[in-house]
C-alpha positions as a Markdown table, in Angstrom:
| # | Residue | x | y | z |
|---|---|---|---|---|
| 1 | Met | -2.5 | -2.5 | 3.6 |
| 2 | Thr | 0.2 | -3.6 | 6.2 |
| 3 | Arg | 3.9 | -5.7 | 5.7 |
| 4 | Pro | 4.2 | -8.7 | 6.9 |
| 5 | Pro | 7.5 | -8.6 | 9.5 |
| 6 | Pro | 10.4 | -9.4 | 7.4 |
| 7 | Ser | 11.6 | -13.0 | 7.9 |
| 8 | Arg | 15.4 | -13.8 | 10.0 |
| 9 | Leu | 17.3 | -14.6 | 7.2 |
| 10 | Ser | 15.7 | -10.9 | 5.3 |
| 11 | Arg | 16.9 | -9.6 | 8.1 |
| 12 | Val | 20.1 | -11.2 | 8.6 |
| 13 | Leu | 20.6 | -9.8 | 5.0 |
| 14 | Phe | 19.4 | -6.2 | 5.5 |
| 15 | Gly | 21.7 | -6.4 | 8.5 |
| 16 | Leu | 24.7 | -7.4 | 7.2 |
| 17 | Leu | 24.0 | -5.1 | 4.0 |
| 18 | Ala | 23.9 | -2.2 | 6.7 |
| 19 | Tyr | 27.2 | -2.9 | 8.5 |
| 20 | Val | 28.9 | -4.0 | 5.3 |
| 21 | Ser | 27.7 | -0.6 | 3.5 |
| 22 | Leu | 28.5 | 1.3 | 7.2 |
| 23 | Gly | 31.5 | 0.3 | 7.4 |
| 24 | Ile | 32.2 | 1.2 | 3.2 |
| 25 | Gly | 31.4 | 4.8 | 4.4 |
| 26 | Leu | 33.4 | 4.9 | 7.0 |
| 27 | Ile | 36.6 | 4.4 | 5.1 |
| 28 | Ala | 35.0 | 5.9 | 2.0 |
| 29 | Ile | 35.7 | 9.1 | 4.8 |
| 30 | Val | 39.6 | 8.7 | 4.6 |
| 31 | Ile | 40.0 | 7.3 | 1.0 |
| 32 | Pro | 39.8 | 9.5 | -1.3 |
| 33 | Gly | 37.3 | 8.6 | -4.8 |
| 34 | Leu | 35.4 | 6.3 | -2.6 |
| 35 | Pro | 31.4 | 8.0 | -1.9 |
| 36 | Thr | 30.5 | 8.3 | 2.1 |
| 37 | Thr | 27.1 | 9.2 | 1.4 |
| 38 | Glu | 25.5 | 7.0 | -0.9 |
| 39 | Phe | 27.1 | 4.4 | 1.4 |
| 40 | Ile | 26.1 | 6.1 | 4.6 |
| 41 | Leu | 22.1 | 6.0 | 2.9 |
| 42 | Leu | 22.1 | 2.3 | 1.7 |
| 43 | Ala | 23.4 | 1.3 | 5.6 |
| 44 | Ala | 20.7 | 3.7 | 6.4 |
| 45 | Trp | 18.1 | 1.8 | 4.4 |
| 46 | Ala | 19.4 | -1.2 | 5.1 |
| 47 | Ala | 19.2 | -0.7 | 9.0 |
| 48 | Thr | 15.6 | 0.6 | 9.4 |
| 49 | Arg | 14.8 | -3.2 | 7.8 |
| 50 | Ser | 17.1 | -5.1 | 10.0 |
| 51 | Ser | 17.9 | -2.7 | 13.3 |
| 52 | Pro | 16.7 | -0.4 | 15.0 |
| 53 | Arg | 19.4 | 0.1 | 17.0 |
| 54 | Leu | 22.1 | 1.1 | 14.0 |
| 55 | Ser | 18.9 | 3.0 | 12.5 |
| 56 | Ala | 19.2 | 4.9 | 15.6 |
| 57 | Trp | 22.7 | 5.3 | 16.0 |
| 58 | Leu | 23.0 | 6.8 | 12.8 |
| 59 | Glu | 20.0 | 8.7 | 12.7 |
| 60 | Asn | 21.6 | 10.2 | 15.6 |
| 61 | His | 25.5 | 10.5 | 15.0 |
| 62 | Arg | 26.7 | 13.7 | 14.9 |
| 63 | Leu | 28.6 | 13.4 | 10.9 |
| 64 | Phe | 25.8 | 10.7 | 9.4 |
| 65 | Gly | 22.2 | 12.2 | 11.3 |
| 66 | Pro | 22.7 | 15.9 | 9.7 |
| 67 | Ile | 22.8 | 13.6 | 6.1 |
| 68 | Leu | 20.6 | 11.5 | 6.4 |
| 69 | His | 17.7 | 14.2 | 8.0 |
| 70 | Asn | 18.5 | 16.2 | 5.1 |
| 71 | Trp | 17.7 | 13.1 | 2.1 |
| 72 | Arg | 14.8 | 12.2 | 4.3 |
| 73 | Asn | 13.7 | 15.3 | 3.3 |
| 74 | Gly | 13.6 | 15.9 | 0.2 |
| 75 | Lys | 16.8 | 14.3 | -1.2 |
| 76 | Val | 18.9 | 16.7 | -0.5 |
| 77 | Ile | 22.9 | 17.3 | -0.9 |
| 78 | Glu | 24.5 | 19.9 | 0.9 |
| 79 | Arg | 27.2 | 21.7 | -1.7 |
| 80 | Arg | 29.8 | 20.7 | 1.0 |
| 81 | Ala | 29.4 | 17.6 | 0.1 |
| 82 | Lys | 29.4 | 17.9 | -3.5 |
| 83 | Val | 32.1 | 19.9 | -3.7 |
| 84 | Ser | 34.3 | 17.3 | -1.3 |
| 85 | Ala | 32.7 | 14.7 | -3.2 |
| 86 | Thr | 34.2 | 16.0 | -6.7 |
| 87 | Ile | 37.8 | 16.7 | -5.0 |
| 88 | Ser | 38.2 | 13.5 | -3.7 |
| 89 | Met | 37.3 | 12.1 | -6.9 |
| 90 | Val | 39.2 | 14.4 | -9.3 |
| 91 | Leu | 41.9 | 13.4 | -6.8 |
| 92 | Cys | 41.7 | 9.6 | -7.4 |
| 93 | Ala | 41.2 | 9.4 | -10.6 |
| 94 | Ser | 44.6 | 11.4 | -11.2 |
| 95 | Leu | 46.4 | 9.1 | -9.2 |
| 96 | Met | 45.0 | 6.5 | -11.3 |
| 97 | Leu | 46.0 | 8.1 | -14.6 |
| 98 | Val | 49.4 | 8.9 | -13.4 |
| 99 | Phe | 49.9 | 5.5 | -11.6 |
| 100 | Leu | 48.2 | 2.4 | -12.9 |
| 101 | Glu | 48.5 | 1.4 | -16.2 |
| 102 | His | 46.1 | 2.8 | -18.3 |
| 103 | Arg | 43.6 | -0.3 | -19.2 |
| 104 | Trp | 39.7 | -0.9 | -18.6 |
| 105 | Pro | 39.4 | -1.3 | -15.0 |
| 106 | Val | 41.1 | 2.3 | -14.5 |
| 107 | Phe | 38.4 | 4.1 | -17.0 |
| 108 | Leu | 35.9 | 1.7 | -15.5 |
| 109 | Ala | 36.7 | 2.9 | -12.5 |
| 110 | Ile | 36.6 | 7.2 | -13.6 |
| 111 | Gly | 33.2 | 6.0 | -15.5 |
| 112 | Gly | 31.8 | 4.6 | -12.1 |
| 113 | Met | 33.2 | 8.3 | -10.8 |
| 114 | Thr | 32.1 | 10.2 | -13.0 |
| 115 | Leu | 28.6 | 8.8 | -12.6 |
| 116 | Gly | 28.3 | 8.8 | -9.8 |
| 117 | Asn | 29.4 | 12.8 | -9.1 |
| 118 | Leu | 26.7 | 13.5 | -11.9 |
| 119 | Trp | 24.2 | 12.2 | -9.8 |
| 120 | Ile | 25.4 | 13.6 | -6.2 |
| 121 | Trp | 25.6 | 17.2 | -8.9 |
| 122 | Ser | 21.9 | 16.3 | -10.0 |
| 123 | Arg | 20.3 | 16.3 | -6.1 |
| 124 | Pro | 18.7 | 19.3 | -5.0 |
| 125 | Glu | 20.7 | 21.4 | -1.9 |
| 126 | Thr | 18.5 | 22.7 | 0.1 |
| 127 | Thr | 15.0 | 21.4 | 1.0 |
| 128 | Pro | 11.8 | 22.8 | -1.0 |
| 129 | Ser | 11.1 | 24.7 | 2.2 |
| 130 | Asn | 13.1 | 25.8 | 2.6 |
| 131 | Leu | 13.2 | 27.6 | -0.8 |
| 132 | Asp | 9.8 | 28.5 | -0.3 |
| 133 | Asp | 11.5 | 30.5 | 3.2 |
| 134 | Arg | 13.7 | 32.0 | 1.3 |
| 135 | Ser | 11.9 | 33.3 | -1.7 |
| 136 | Ser | 9.2 | 34.7 | 0.6 |
| 137 | Ala | 12.1 | 36.7 | 2.3 |
| 138 | Gly | 12.8 | 38.4 | -0.8 |
| 139 | Thr | 9.2 | 39.7 | -1.3 |
| 140 | Gln | 8.5 | 41.0 | 2.5 |
| 141 | Gly | 10.0 | 44.5 | 3.3 |
């Protein structure tokens, strides 16, 4: 069973989501506390439903392409990205606690970062095929 082609309105809305997510992902590269990977994954998902051109650009991008490849081949997030995200979130949370009043929005943001960080660390760091290759390499010899 094939899906009917998306309506013009849904393509526009998915396209808007893709470009907004990509924009936030790009900003997140330089602003601590914002997760880059999740916004790039969301942008890629929305782009596949709205813009083949944007989807292809993301897939072939030197920075985003490997992230998307890893995600599509086992929901993998590399350890380097996990450590970078964790450091960024801890830095951002620390700055918020030092410079902002300790009110509920600060604690809500820190809670969101904590949940995001837990989710990131729950993802595998290597694809299942890489794990198979490593285990078989250890038994050869």
